[in-house]
All heavy atoms as atom14 arrays in JSON, in Angstrom:
{
  "sequence": "MNCKDKQTLAVDARLRIILNHSPKNINAFAWHIIPVTIISILFVIVGVSMKTGWLN",
  "atom14_mask": [
    [1, 1, 1, 1, 1, 1, 1, 1, 0, 0, 0, 0, 0, 0],
    [1, 1, 1, 1, 1, 1, 1, 1, 0, 0, 0, 0, 0, 0],
    [1, 1, 1, 1, 1, 1, 0, 0, 0, 0, 0, 0, 0, 0],
    [1, 1, 1, 1, 1, 1, 1, 1, 1, 0, 0, 0, 0, 0],
    [1, 1, 1, 1, 1, 1, 1, 1, 0, 0, 0, 0, 0, 0],
    [1, 1, 1, 1, 1, 1, 1, 1, 1, 0, 0, 0, 0, 0],
    [1, 1, 1, 1, 1, 1, 1, 1, 1, 0, 0, 0, 0, 0],
    [1, 1, 1, 1, 1, 1, 1, 0, 0, 0, 0, 0, 0, 0],
    [1, 1, 1, 1, 1, 1, 1, 1, 0, 0, 0, 0, 0, 0],
    [1, 1, 1, 1, 1, 0, 0, 0, 0, 0, 0, 0, 0, 0],
    [1, 1, 1, 1, 1, 1, 1, 0, 0, 0, 0, 0, 0, 0],
    [1, 1, 1, 1, 1, 1, 1, 1, 0, 0, 0, 0, 0, 0],
    [1, 1, 1, 1, 1, 0, 0, 0, 0, 0, 0, 0, 0, 0],
    [1, 1, 1, 1, 1, 1, 1, 1, 1, 1, 1, 0, 0, 0],
    [1, 1, 1, 1, 1, 1, 1, 1, 0, 0, 0, 0, 0, 0],
    [1, 1, 1, 1, 1, 1, 1, 1, 1, 1, 1, 0, 0, 0],
    [1, 1, 1, 1, 1, 1, 1, 1, 0, 0, 0, 0, 0, 0],
    [1, 1, 1, 1, 1, 1, 1, 1, 0, 0, 0, 0, 0, 0],
    [1, 1, 1, 1, 1, 1, 1, 1, 0, 0, 0, 0, 0, 0],
    [1, 1, 1, 1, 1, 1, 1, 1, 0, 0, 0, 0, 0, 0],
    [1, 1, 1, 1, 1, 1, 1, 1, 1, 1, 0, 0, 0, 0],
    [1, 1, 1, 1, 1, 1, 0, 0, 0, 0, 0, 0, 0, 0],
    [1, 1, 1, 1, 1, 1, 1, 0, 0, 0, 0, 0, 0, 0],
    [1, 1, 1, 1, 1, 1, 1, 1, 1, 0, 0, 0, 0, 0],
    [1, 1, 1, 1, 1, 1, 1, 1, 0, 0, 0, 0, 0, 0],
    [1, 1, 1, 1, 1, 1, 1, 1, 0, 0, 0, 0, 0, 0],
    [1, 1, 1, 1, 1, 1, 1, 1, 0, 0, 0, 0, 0, 0],
    [1, 1, 1, 1, 1, 0, 0, 0, 0, 0, 0, 0, 0, 0],
    [1, 1, 1, 1, 1, 1, 1, 1, 1, 1, 1, 0, 0, 0],
    [1, 1, 1, 1, 1, 0, 0, 0, 0, 0, 0, 0, 0, 0],
    [1, 1, 1, 1, 1, 1, 1, 1, 1, 1, 1, 1, 1, 1],
    [1, 1, 1, 1, 1, 1, 1, 1, 1, 1, 0, 0, 0, 0],
    [1, 1, 1, 1, 1, 1, 1, 1, 0, 0, 0, 0, 0, 0],
    [1, 1, 1, 1, 1, 1, 1, 1, 0, 0, 0, 0, 0, 0],
    [1, 1, 1, 1, 1, 1, 1, 0, 0, 0, 0, 0, 0, 0],
    [1, 1, 1, 1, 1, 1, 1, 0, 0, 0, 0, 0, 0, 0],
    [1, 1, 1, 1, 1, 1, 1, 0, 0, 0, 0, 0, 0, 0],
    [1, 1, 1, 1, 1, 1, 1, 1, 0, 0, 0, 0, 0, 0],
    [1, 1, 1, 1, 1, 1, 1, 1, 0, 0, 0, 0, 0, 0],
    [1, 1, 1, 1, 1, 1, 0, 0, 0, 0, 0, 0, 0, 0],
    [1, 1, 1, 1, 1, 1, 1, 1, 0, 0, 0, 0, 0, 0],
    [1, 1, 1, 1, 1, 1, 1, 1, 0, 0, 0, 0, 0, 0],
    [1, 1, 1, 1, 1, 1, 1, 1, 1, 1, 1, 0, 0, 0],
    [1, 1, 1, 1, 1, 1, 1, 0, 0, 0, 0, 0, 0, 0],
    [1, 1, 1, 1, 1, 1, 1, 1, 0, 0, 0, 0, 0, 0],
    [1, 1, 1, 1, 1, 1, 1, 0, 0, 0, 0, 0, 0, 0],
    [1, 1, 1, 1, 0, 0, 0, 0, 0, 0, 0, 0, 0, 0],
    [1, 1, 1, 1, 1, 1, 1, 0, 0, 0, 0, 0, 0, 0],
    [1, 1, 1, 1, 1, 1, 0, 0, 0, 0, 0, 0, 0, 0],
    [1, 1, 1, 1, 1, 1, 1, 1, 0, 0, 0, 0, 0, 0],
    [1, 1, 1, 1, 1, 1, 1, 1, 1, 0, 0, 0, 0, 0],
    [1, 1, 1, 1, 1, 1, 1, 0, 0, 0, 0, 0, 0, 0],
    [1, 1, 1, 1, 0, 0, 0, 0, 0, 0, 0, 0, 0, 0],
    [1, 1, 1, 1, 1, 1, 1, 1, 1, 1, 1, 1, 1, 1],
    [1, 1, 1, 1, 1, 1, 1, 1, 0, 0, 0, 0, 0, 0],
    [1, 1, 1, 1, 1, 1, 1, 1, 0, 0, 0, 0, 0, 0]
  ],
  "atom14_positions": [
    [[0.86, -1.16, 0.01], [0.01, 0.0, 0.0], [0.88, 1.23, 0.01], [1.72, 1.38, 0.85], [-0.88, -0.03, 1.25], [-1.84, 1.13, 1.32], [-2.92, 1.06, 2.76], [-4.17, -0.02, 2.13], [0.0, 0.0, 0.0], [0.0, 0.0, 0.0], [0.0, 0.0, 0.0], [0.0, 0.0, 0.0], [0.0, 0.0, 0.0], [0.0, 0.0, 0.0]],
    [[0.71, 2.07, -0.97], [1.55, 3.24, -1.05], [0.9, 4.44, -0.28], [-0.18, 4.31, 0.24], [1.84, 3.64, -2.51], [0.62, 3.96, -3.28], [-0.39, 4.36, -2.74], [0.69, 3.83, -4.6], [0.0, 0.0, 0.0], [0.0, 0.0, 0.0], [0.0, 0.0, 0.0], [0.0, 0.0, 0.0], [0.0, 0.0, 0.0], [0.0, 0.0, 0.0]],
    [[1.61, 5.52, -0.25], [1.17, 6.68, 0.5], [-0.18, 7.22, 0.0], [-1.0, 7.63, 0.79], [2.21, 7.75, 0.46], [1.89, 9.17, 1.49], [0.0, 0.0, 0.0], [0.0, 0.0, 0.0], [0.0, 0.0, 0.0], [0.0, 0.0, 0.0], [0.0, 0.0, 0.0], [0.0, 0.0, 0.0], [0.0, 0.0, 0.0], [0.0, 0.0, 0.0]],
    [[-0.39, 7.18, -1.3], [-1.65, 7.72, -1.86], [-2.83, 6.84, -1.43], [-3.89, 7.35, -1.15], [-1.52, 7.76, -3.38], [-2.72, 8.45, -4.01], [-2.42, 8.76, -5.44], [-3.6, 9.54, -6.0], [-3.21, 10.78, -6.54], [0.0, 0.0, 0.0], [0.0, 0.0, 0.0], [0.0, 0.0, 0.0], [0.0, 0.0, 0.0], [0.0, 0.0, 0.0]],
    [[-2.61, 5.51, -1.31], [-3.7, 4.64, -0.84], [-4.08, 4.94, 0.58], [-5.26, 4.94, 0.96], [-3.28, 3.17, -1.0], [-3.17, 2.72, -2.45], [-3.78, 3.38, -3.3], [-2.45, 1.77, -2.69], [0.0, 0.0, 0.0], [0.0, 0.0, 0.0], [0.0, 0.0, 0.0], [0.0, 0.0, 0.0], [0.0, 0.0, 0.0], [0.0, 0.0, 0.0]],
    [[-3.07, 5.16, 1.41], [-3.32, 5.52, 2.82], [-4.06, 6.83, 2.94], [-4.98, 6.95, 3.77], [-2.02, 5.57, 3.6], [-1.34, 4.24, 3.82], [-0.13, 4.38, 4.6], [1.02, 3.75, 3.81], [2.32, 4.03, 4.35], [0.0, 0.0, 0.0], [0.0, 0.0, 0.0], [0.0, 0.0, 0.0], [0.0, 0.0, 0.0], [0.0, 0.0, 0.0]],
    [[-3.68, 7.79, 2.15], [-4.34, 9.12, 2.16], [-5.76, 8.95, 1.69], [-6.7, 9.56, 2.26], [-3.59, 10.11, 1.3], [-2.29, 10.53, 1.88], [-1.49, 11.38, 0.92], [-1.79, 11.47, -0.26], [-0.44, 12.01, 1.43], [0.0, 0.0, 0.0], [0.0, 0.0, 0.0], [0.0, 0.0, 0.0], [0.0, 0.0, 0.0], [0.0, 0.0, 0.0]],
    [[-5.97, 8.13, 0.65], [-7.33, 7.88, 0.15], [-8.21, 7.27, 1.25], [-9.35, 7.62, 1.43], [-7.27, 7.02, -1.09], [-6.43, 7.65, -2.05], [-8.66, 6.81, -1.66], [0.0, 0.0, 0.0], [0.0, 0.0, 0.0], [0.0, 0.0, 0.0], [0.0, 0.0, 0.0], [0.0, 0.0, 0.0], [0.0, 0.0, 0.0], [0.0, 0.0, 0.0]],
    [[-7.63, 6.28, 1.95], [-8.36, 5.64, 3.04], [-8.75, 6.66, 4.13], [-9.88, 6.66, 4.62], [-7.51, 4.51, 3.62], [-8.14, 3.64, 4.68], [-9.29, 2.83, 4.07], [-7.08, 2.72, 5.3], [0.0, 0.0, 0.0], [0.0, 0.0, 0.0], [0.0, 0.0, 0.0], [0.0, 0.0, 0.0], [0.0, 0.0, 0.0], [0.0, 0.0, 0.0]],
    [[-7.83, 7.51, 4.46], [-8.06, 8.51, 5.52], [-9.11, 9.54, 5.05], [-9.99, 9.9, 5.81], [-6.76, 9.23, 5.88], [0.0, 0.0, 0.0], [0.0, 0.0, 0.0], [0.0, 0.0, 0.0], [0.0, 0.0, 0.0], [0.0, 0.0, 0.0], [0.0, 0.0, 0.0], [0.0, 0.0, 0.0], [0.0, 0.0, 0.0], [0.0, 0.0, 0.0]],
    [[-9.03, 10.01, 3.81], [-9.96, 10.98, 3.32], [-11.34, 10.37, 3.23], [-12.38, 11.0, 3.58], [-9.48, 11.56, 1.96], [-10.59, 12.35, 1.27], [-8.25, 12.4, 2.13], [0.0, 0.0, 0.0], [0.0, 0.0, 0.0], [0.0, 0.0, 0.0], [0.0, 0.0, 0.0], [0.0, 0.0, 0.0], [0.0, 0.0, 0.0], [0.0, 0.0, 0.0]],
    [[-11.46, 9.15, 2.77], [-12.72, 8.45, 2.67], [-13.36, 8.36, 4.05], [-14.53, 8.61, 4.22], [-12.55, 7.08, 2.04], [-13.87, 6.32, 1.92], [-14.81, 6.9, 1.34], [-13.92, 5.2, 2.4], [0.0, 0.0, 0.0], [0.0, 0.0, 0.0], [0.0, 0.0, 0.0], [0.0, 0.0, 0.0], [0.0, 0.0, 0.0], [0.0, 0.0, 0.0]],
    [[-12.54, 7.93, 5.03], [-13.12, 7.8, 6.38], [-13.57, 9.15, 6.91], [-14.62, 9.25, 7.53], [-12.05, 7.2, 7.32], [0.0, 0.0, 0.0], [0.0, 0.0, 0.0], [0.0, 0.0, 0.0], [0.0, 0.0, 0.0], [0.0, 0.0, 0.0], [0.0, 0.0, 0.0], [0.0, 0.0, 0.0], [0.0, 0.0, 0.0], [0.0, 0.0, 0.0]],
    [[-12.78, 10.17, 6.67], [-13.09, 11.53, 7.17], [-14.34, 12.08, 6.54], [-15.2, 12.61, 7.24], [-11.9, 12.43, 6.95], [-12.14, 13.87, 7.34], [-12.16, 13.99, 8.84], [-12.3, 15.36, 9.21], [-13.24, 15.83, 10.03], [-14.1, 15.05, 10.59], [-13.29, 17.11, 10.27], [0.0, 0.0, 0.0], [0.0, 0.0, 0.0], [0.0, 0.0, 0.0]],
    [[-14.43, 12.0, 5.23], [-15.56, 12.67, 4.57], [-16.83, 11.84, 4.47], [-17.92, 12.38, 4.52], [-15.13, 13.06, 3.14], [-14.0, 14.08, 3.05], [-13.63, 14.34, 1.61], [-14.39, 15.38, 3.76], [0.0, 0.0, 0.0], [0.0, 0.0, 0.0], [0.0, 0.0, 0.0], [0.0, 0.0, 0.0], [0.0, 0.0, 0.0], [0.0, 0.0, 0.0]],
    [[-16.68, 10.55, 4.32], [-17.88, 9.72, 4.07], [-18.39, 9.05, 5.35], [-19.61, 8.97, 5.52], [-17.52, 8.63, 3.01], [-18.75, 7.88, 2.51], [-18.4, 6.92, 1.41], [-17.47, 5.9, 1.85], [-17.79, 4.75, 2.35], [-19.04, 4.45, 2.56], [-16.86, 3.89, 2.69], [0.0, 0.0, 0.0], [0.0, 0.0, 0.0], [0.0, 0.0, 0.0]],
    [[-17.51, 8.63, 6.2], [-17.97, 7.83, 7.36], [-18.07, 8.67, 8.62], [-19.08, 8.62, 9.29], [-17.06, 6.64, 7.54], [-17.13, 5.79, 6.3], [-17.39, 5.91, 8.78], [-16.37, 4.55, 6.29], [0.0, 0.0, 0.0], [0.0, 0.0, 0.0], [0.0, 0.0, 0.0], [0.0, 0.0, 0.0], [0.0, 0.0, 0.0], [0.0, 0.0, 0.0]],
    [[-17.07, 9.46, 8.94], [-17.11, 10.2, 10.23], [-18.19, 11.29, 10.18], [-18.86, 11.53, 11.15], [-15.72, 10.73, 10.57], [-14.75, 9.59, 10.83], [-15.78, 11.67, 11.77], [-13.33, 10.0, 11.05], [0.0, 0.0, 0.0], [0.0, 0.0, 0.0], [0.0, 0.0, 0.0], [0.0, 0.0, 0.0], [0.0, 0.0, 0.0], [0.0, 0.0, 0.0]],
    [[-18.34, 11.94, 9.04], [-19.34, 13.03, 8.99], [-20.73, 12.44, 9.1], [-21.63, 13.15, 9.59], [-19.21, 13.77, 7.62], [-17.98, 14.69, 7.53], [-17.98, 15.34, 6.16], [-18.01, 15.73, 8.62], [0.0, 0.0, 0.0], [0.0, 0.0, 0.0], [0.0, 0.0, 0.0], [0.0, 0.0, 0.0], [0.0, 0.0, 0.0], [0.0, 0.0, 0.0]],
    [[-20.97, 11.26, 8.62], [-22.3, 10.64, 8.68], [-22.33, 9.48, 9.69], [-22.98, 8.48, 9.47], [-22.69, 10.1, 7.29], [-22.69, 11.17, 6.26], [-23.18, 12.27, 6.54], [-22.14, 10.92, 5.1], [0.0, 0.0, 0.0], [0.0, 0.0, 0.0], [0.0, 0.0, 0.0], [0.0, 0.0, 0.0], [0.0, 0.0, 0.0], [0.0, 0.0, 0.0]],
    [[-21.62, 9.63, 10.78], [-21.5, 8.6, 11.76], [-22.86, 8.22, 12.37], [-23.56, 9.08, 12.89], [-20.54, 9.01, 12.87], [-20.23, 7.94, 13.85], [-19.55, 6.84, 13.5], [-20.51, 7.82, 15.14], [-19.41, 6.04, 14.55], [-19.99, 6.63, 15.56], [0.0, 0.0, 0.0], [0.0, 0.0, 0.0], [0.0, 0.0, 0.0], [0.0, 0.0, 0.0]],
    [[-23.19, 6.97, 12.3], [-24.42, 6.49, 12.87], [-24.23, 4.98, 13.16], [-23.27, 4.36, 12.63], [-25.59, 6.69, 11.94], [-25.5, 5.84, 10.82], [0.0, 0.0, 0.0], [0.0, 0.0, 0.0], [0.0, 0.0, 0.0], [0.0, 0.0, 0.0], [0.0, 0.0, 0.0], [0.0, 0.0, 0.0], [0.0, 0.0, 0.0], [0.0, 0.0, 0.0]],
    [[-25.14, 4.37, 13.89], [-25.01, 2.93, 14.11], [-25.1, 2.1, 12.83], [-24.59, 1.01, 12.78], [-26.22, 2.62, 15.01], [-26.5, 3.9, 15.74], [-26.15, 4.97, 14.75], [0.0, 0.0, 0.0], [0.0, 0.0, 0.0], [0.0, 0.0, 0.0], [0.0, 0.0, 0.0], [0.0, 0.0, 0.0], [0.0, 0.0, 0.0], [0.0, 0.0, 0.0]],
    [[-25.71, 2.67, 11.78], [-25.8, 1.94, 10.52], [-24.46, 1.78, 9.81], [-24.24, 0.79, 9.12], [-26.78, 2.62, 9.6], [-28.21, 2.54, 10.02], [-29.12, 3.13, 8.99], [-29.2, 4.6, 9.21], [-30.15, 5.25, 8.33], [0.0, 0.0, 0.0], [0.0, 0.0, 0.0], [0.0, 0.0, 0.0], [0.0, 0.0, 0.0], [0.0, 0.0, 0.0]],
    [[-23.57, 2.71, 9.96], [-22.3, 2.63, 9.22], [-21.11, 2.32, 10.13], [-19.97, 2.55, 9.76], [-22.05, 3.87, 8.43], [-21.81, 5.12, 9.26], [-21.87, 5.06, 10.47], [-21.55, 6.21, 8.6], [0.0, 0.0, 0.0], [0.0, 0.0, 0.0], [0.0, 0.0, 0.0], [0.0, 0.0, 0.0], [0.0, 0.0, 0.0], [0.0, 0.0, 0.0]],
    [[-21.39, 1.71, 11.27], [-20.3, 1.38, 12.2], [-19.39, 0.28, 11.6], [-18.18, 0.27, 11.85], [-20.83, 0.97, 13.58], [-19.71, 0.99, 14.65], [-21.49, -0.39, 13.59], [-19.32, 2.38, 15.03], [0.0, 0.0, 0.0], [0.0, 0.0, 0.0], [0.0, 0.0, 0.0], [0.0, 0.0, 0.0], [0.0, 0.0, 0.0], [0.0, 0.0, 0.0]],
    [[-19.97, -0.62, 10.77], [-19.17, -1.65, 10.14], [-18.17, -1.06, 9.15], [-17.01, -1.48, 9.04], [-20.01, -2.71, 9.47], [-20.67, -3.6, 10.47], [-20.2, -3.79, 11.58], [-21.81, -4.18, 10.07], [0.0, 0.0, 0.0], [0.0, 0.0, 0.0], [0.0, 0.0, 0.0], [0.0, 0.0, 0.0], [0.0, 0.0, 0.0], [0.0, 0.0, 0.0]],
    [[-18.65, -0.06, 8.4], [-17.72, 0.6, 7.44], [-16.62, 1.33, 8.19], [-15.45, 1.34, 7.72], [-18.51, 1.59, 6.61], [0.0, 0.0, 0.0], [0.0, 0.0, 0.0], [0.0, 0.0, 0.0], [0.0, 0.0, 0.0], [0.0, 0.0, 0.0], [0.0, 0.0, 0.0], [0.0, 0.0, 0.0], [0.0, 0.0, 0.0], [0.0, 0.0, 0.0]],
    [[-16.96, 1.91, 9.32], [-15.92, 2.56, 10.12], [-14.88, 1.57, 10.65], [-13.69, 1.83, 10.61], [-16.57, 3.31, 11.28], [-15.7, 4.25, 12.0], [-14.96, 5.22, 11.32], [-15.61, 4.22, 13.38], [-14.14, 6.14, 11.97], [-14.76, 5.13, 14.04], [-14.08, 6.05, 13.34], [0.0, 0.0, 0.0], [0.0, 0.0, 0.0], [0.0, 0.0, 0.0]],
    [[-15.34, 0.4, 11.06], [-14.45, -0.65, 11.52], [-13.54, -1.11, 10.39], [-12.33, -1.38, 10.64], [-15.23, -1.82, 12.06], [0.0, 0.0, 0.0], [0.0, 0.0, 0.0], [0.0, 0.0, 0.0], [0.0, 0.0, 0.0], [0.0, 0.0, 0.0], [0.0, 0.0, 0.0], [0.0, 0.0, 0.0], [0.0, 0.0, 0.0], [0.0, 0.0, 0.0]],
    [[-14.06, -1.22, 9.17], [-13.26, -1.61, 8.04], [-12.17, -0.58, 7.66], [-11.29, -0.84, 6.91], [-14.11, -1.98, 6.82], [-14.66, -3.33, 6.97], [-15.98, -3.63, 7.23], [-14.0, -4.58, 6.96], [-16.18, -4.98, 7.35], [-14.95, -5.61, 7.21], [-12.66, -4.98, 6.81], [-14.64, -6.94, 7.24], [-12.37, -6.31, 6.87], [-13.31, -7.28, 7.07]],
    [[-12.29, 0.65, 8.19], [-11.26, 1.63, 8.0], [-10.26, 1.57, 9.16], [-9.07, 1.8, 8.96], [-11.84, 3.05, 7.94], [-12.44, 3.34, 6.59], [-13.65, 2.89, 6.23], [-11.99, 4.09, 5.55], [-13.93, 3.29, 4.98], [-12.91, 4.02, 4.55], [0.0, 0.0, 0.0], [0.0, 0.0, 0.0], [0.0, 0.0, 0.0], [0.0, 0.0, 0.0]],
    [[-10.72, 1.28, 10.35], [-9.87, 1.23, 11.5], [-8.92, 0.01, 11.44], [-7.73, 0.14, 11.75], [-10.73, 1.12, 12.81], [-11.44, 2.42, 13.03], [-9.85, 0.78, 14.0], [-12.46, 2.38, 14.16], [0.0, 0.0, 0.0], [0.0, 0.0, 0.0], [0.0, 0.0, 0.0], [0.0, 0.0, 0.0], [0.0, 0.0, 0.0], [0.0, 0.0, 0.0]],
    [[-9.39, -1.14, 10.94], [-8.57, -2.32, 10.9], [-7.32, -2.15, 10.06], [-6.22, -2.42, 10.51], [-9.43, -3.52, 10.49], [-10.44, -3.86, 11.54], [-8.56, -4.74, 10.13], [-11.51, -4.84, 11.14], [0.0, 0.0, 0.0], [0.0, 0.0, 0.0], [0.0, 0.0, 0.0], [0.0, 0.0, 0.0], [0.0, 0.0, 0.0], [0.0, 0.0, 0.0]],
    [[-7.4, -1.7, 8.79], [-6.18, -1.53, 8.01], [-5.23, -0.48, 8.56], [-4.02, -0.64, 8.51], [-6.65, -1.19, 6.61], [-8.12, -1.07, 6.66], [-8.58, -1.44, 7.97], [0.0, 0.0, 0.0], [0.0, 0.0, 0.0], [0.0, 0.0, 0.0], [0.0, 0.0, 0.0], [0.0, 0.0, 0.0], [0.0, 0.0, 0.0], [0.0, 0.0, 0.0]],
    [[-5.81, 0.61, 9.12], [-4.94, 1.63, 9.7], [-4.17, 1.06, 10.91], [-2.97, 1.32, 11.03], [-5.79, 2.84, 10.12], [-4.98, 3.82, 11.01], [-6.34, 3.54, 8.88], [0.0, 0.0, 0.0], [0.0, 0.0, 0.0], [0.0, 0.0, 0.0], [0.0, 0.0, 0.0], [0.0, 0.0, 0.0], [0.0, 0.0, 0.0], [0.0, 0.0, 0.0]],
    [[-4.8, 0.25, 11.69], [-4.13, -0.39, 12.86], [-3.02, -1.34, 12.36], [-1.93, -1.36, 12.87], [-5.15, -1.12, 13.71], [-6.14, -0.19, 14.14], [-4.48, -1.75, 14.9], [0.0, 0.0, 0.0], [0.0, 0.0, 0.0], [0.0, 0.0, 0.0], [0.0, 0.0, 0.0], [0.0, 0.0, 0.0], [0.0, 0.0, 0.0], [0.0, 0.0, 0.0]],
    [[-3.34, -2.14, 11.35], [-2.4, -3.13, 10.81], [-1.16, -2.38, 10.25], [-0.04, -2.76, 10.5], [-3.05, -4.02, 9.79], [-4.02, -4.95, 10.46], [-2.01, -4.83, 9.01], [-4.91, -5.74, 9.53], [0.0, 0.0, 0.0], [0.0, 0.0, 0.0], [0.0, 0.0, 0.0], [0.0, 0.0, 0.0], [0.0, 0.0, 0.0], [0.0, 0.0, 0.0]],
    [[-1.43, -1.3, 9.48], [-0.34, -0.55, 8.95], [0.56, 0.09, 10.02], [1.78, 0.09, 9.93], [-0.86, 0.56, 7.96], [-1.48, -0.12, 6.71], [0.23, 1.55, 7.58], [-2.32, 0.82, 5.9], [0.0, 0.0, 0.0], [0.0, 0.0, 0.0], [0.0, 0.0, 0.0], [0.0, 0.0, 0.0], [0.0, 0.0, 0.0], [0.0, 0.0, 0.0]],
    [[-0.1, 0.57, 11.07], [0.64, 1.15, 12.17], [1.55, 0.13, 12.87], [2.7, 0.4, 13.19], [-0.32, 1.73, 13.22], [-1.09, 2.76, 12.63], [0.0, 0.0, 0.0], [0.0, 0.0, 0.0], [0.0, 0.0, 0.0], [0.0, 0.0, 0.0], [0.0, 0.0, 0.0], [0.0, 0.0, 0.0], [0.0, 0.0, 0.0], [0.0, 0.0, 0.0]],
    [[1.0, -1.06, 13.08], [1.79, -2.12, 13.69], [2.96, -2.5, 12.81], [4.06, -2.72, 13.3], [0.89, -3.32, 14.03], [-0.1, -2.97, 15.15], [1.7, -4.58, 14.44], [-1.19, -3.96, 15.4], [0.0, 0.0, 0.0], [0.0, 0.0, 0.0], [0.0, 0.0, 0.0], [0.0, 0.0, 0.0], [0.0, 0.0, 0.0], [0.0, 0.0, 0.0]],
    [[2.73, -2.6, 11.52], [3.83, -2.92, 10.61], [4.92, -1.87, 10.6], [6.1, -2.19, 10.53], [3.27, -3.1, 9.17], [2.43, -4.39, 8.95], [1.82, -4.37, 7.56], [3.24, -5.6, 9.2], [0.0, 0.0, 0.0], [0.0, 0.0, 0.0], [0.0, 0.0, 0.0], [0.0, 0.0, 0.0], [0.0, 0.0, 0.0], [0.0, 0.0, 0.0]],
    [[4.53, -0.55, 10.71], [5.51, 0.47, 10.81], [6.38, 0.29, 12.04], [7.6, 0.49, 12.02], [4.88, 1.86, 10.82], [4.61, 2.48, 9.49], [3.34, 2.75, 9.07], [5.68, 2.72, 8.61], [3.09, 3.32, 7.81], [5.46, 3.28, 7.38], [4.16, 3.58, 6.97], [0.0, 0.0, 0.0], [0.0, 0.0, 0.0], [0.0, 0.0, 0.0]],
    [[5.76, -0.05, 13.16], [6.49, -0.26, 14.39], [7.46, -1.44, 14.25], [8.62, -1.37, 14.68], [5.51, -0.48, 15.62], [6.27, -0.93, 16.83], [4.75, 0.82, 15.9], [0.0, 0.0, 0.0], [0.0, 0.0, 0.0], [0.0, 0.0, 0.0], [0.0, 0.0, 0.0], [0.0, 0.0, 0.0], [0.0, 0.0, 0.0], [0.0, 0.0, 0.0]],
    [[6.95, -2.54, 13.7], [7.8, -3.75, 13.54], [9.0, -3.43, 12.64], [10.14, -3.78, 12.96], [6.97, -4.89, 12.96], [5.97, -5.38, 14.05], [7.85, -6.03, 12.49], [4.93, -6.37, 13.52], [0.0, 0.0, 0.0], [0.0, 0.0, 0.0], [0.0, 0.0, 0.0], [0.0, 0.0, 0.0], [0.0, 0.0, 0.0], [0.0, 0.0, 0.0]],
    [[8.75, -2.73, 11.51], [9.86, -2.42, 10.63], [10.83, -1.41, 11.31], [12.06, -1.62, 11.18], [9.34, -1.83, 9.29], [10.45, -1.22, 8.46], [8.61, -2.92, 8.52], [0.0, 0.0, 0.0], [0.0, 0.0, 0.0], [0.0, 0.0, 0.0], [0.0, 0.0, 0.0], [0.0, 0.0, 0.0], [0.0, 0.0, 0.0], [0.0, 0.0, 0.0]],
    [[10.32, -0.46, 12.02], [11.2, 0.5, 12.7], [12.06, -0.17, 13.76], [13.26, 0.11, 13.85], [0.0, 0.0, 0.0], [0.0, 0.0, 0.0], [0.0, 0.0, 0.0], [0.0, 0.0, 0.0], [0.0, 0.0, 0.0], [0.0, 0.0, 0.0], [0.0, 0.0, 0.0], [0.0, 0.0, 0.0], [0.0, 0.0, 0.0], [0.0, 0.0, 0.0]],
    [[11.46, -1.02, 14.56], [12.22, -1.73, 15.62], [13.23, -2.67, 14.97], [14.35, -2.75, 15.42], [11.27, -2.5, 16.56], [12.04, -3.47, 17.45], [10.46, -1.5, 17.39], [0.0, 0.0, 0.0], [0.0, 0.0, 0.0], [0.0, 0.0, 0.0], [0.0, 0.0, 0.0], [0.0, 0.0, 0.0], [0.0, 0.0, 0.0], [0.0, 0.0, 0.0]],
    [[12.85, -3.35, 13.89], [13.77, -4.3, 13.28], [14.94, -3.56, 12.62], [16.06, -4.05, 12.63], [13.04, -5.2, 12.3], [12.53, -4.45, 11.22], [0.0, 0.0, 0.0], [0.0, 0.0, 0.0], [0.0, 0.0, 0.0], [0.0, 0.0, 0.0], [0.0, 0.0, 0.0], [0.0, 0.0, 0.0], [0.0, 0.0, 0.0], [0.0, 0.0, 0.0]],
    [[14.71, -2.38, 12.1], [15.79, -1.6, 11.52], [16.7, -1.1, 12.65], [17.91, -1.05, 12.48], [15.25, -0.47, 10.67], [14.61, -0.93, 9.41], [13.91, 0.42, 8.46], [15.34, 1.15, 7.79], [0.0, 0.0, 0.0], [0.0, 0.0, 0.0], [0.0, 0.0, 0.0], [0.0, 0.0, 0.0], [0.0, 0.0, 0.0], [0.0, 0.0, 0.0]],
    [[16.16, -0.68, 13.72], [16.93, -0.15, 14.87], [17.77, -1.24, 15.5], [18.91, -0.97, 15.89], [15.98, 0.48, 15.88], [16.62, 1.17, 17.01], [17.25, 2.42, 16.58], [17.72, 3.21, 17.78], [18.4, 4.43, 17.42], [0.0, 0.0, 0.0], [0.0, 0.0, 0.0], [0.0, 0.0, 0.0], [0.0, 0.0, 0.0], [0.0, 0.0, 0.0]],
    [[17.26, -2.45, 15.62], [17.93, -3.54, 16.27], [18.85, -4.29, 15.32], [19.62, -5.11, 15.77], [16.98, -4.52, 16.95], [16.12, -5.05, 15.95], [16.18, -3.82, 18.04], [0.0, 0.0, 0.0], [0.0, 0.0, 0.0], [0.0, 0.0, 0.0], [0.0, 0.0, 0.0], [0.0, 0.0, 0.0], [0.0, 0.0, 0.0], [0.0, 0.0, 0.0]],
    [[18.72, -4.08, 14.05], [19.63, -4.75, 13.11], [19.05, -5.98, 12.43], [19.72, -6.7, 11.74], [0.0, 0.0, 0.0], [0.0, 0.0, 0.0], [0.0, 0.0, 0.0], [0.0, 0.0, 0.0], [0.0, 0.0, 0.0], [0.0, 0.0, 0.0], [0.0, 0.0, 0.0], [0.0, 0.0, 0.0], [0.0, 0.0, 0.0], [0.0, 0.0, 0.0]],
    [[17.75, -6.22, 12.68], [17.11, -7.38, 12.0], [17.07, -7.2, 10.5], [17.26, -8.11, 9.74], [15.73, -7.66, 12.57], [15.66, -8.02, 14.01], [16.68, -8.47, 14.77], [14.5, -7.95, 14.81], [16.24, -8.69, 16.05], [14.92, -8.4, 16.07], [13.19, -7.56, 14.62], [14.05, -8.47, 17.16], [12.33, -7.64, 15.7], [12.74, -8.07, 16.92]],
    [[16.77, -5.98, 10.11], [16.8, -5.62, 8.69], [17.99, -4.71, 8.43], [18.19, -3.73, 9.16], [15.51, -4.87, 8.3], [14.22, -5.63, 8.32], [13.04, -4.68, 8.05], [14.21, -6.79, 7.34], [0.0, 0.0, 0.0], [0.0, 0.0, 0.0], [0.0, 0.0, 0.0], [0.0, 0.0, 0.0], [0.0, 0.0, 0.0], [0.0, 0.0, 0.0]],
    [[18.76, -5.03, 7.41], [19.94, -4.21, 7.13], [19.69, -3.34, 5.94], [19.16, -3.64, 4.99], [21.18, -5.09, 6.95], [21.57, -5.75, 8.28], [21.39, -5.17, 9.3], [22.08, -6.95, 8.19], [0.0, 0.0, 0.0], [0.0, 0.0, 0.0], [0.0, 0.0, 0.0], [0.0, 0.0, 0.0], [0.0, 0.0, 0.0], [0.0, 0.0, 0.0]]
  ]
}
């Protein structure tokens, strides 16, 4: 996933889901939270592995 995809995901969540937040679209909101969380965890794993020397 490149930077543009992440920005698209964030803009979609901001404009389409958060503005119209209701119990009906909570599943769509969850489907935005899940990939953002996974990407964040991957950033941490890669950062720690680079710092500790796992990835050269």
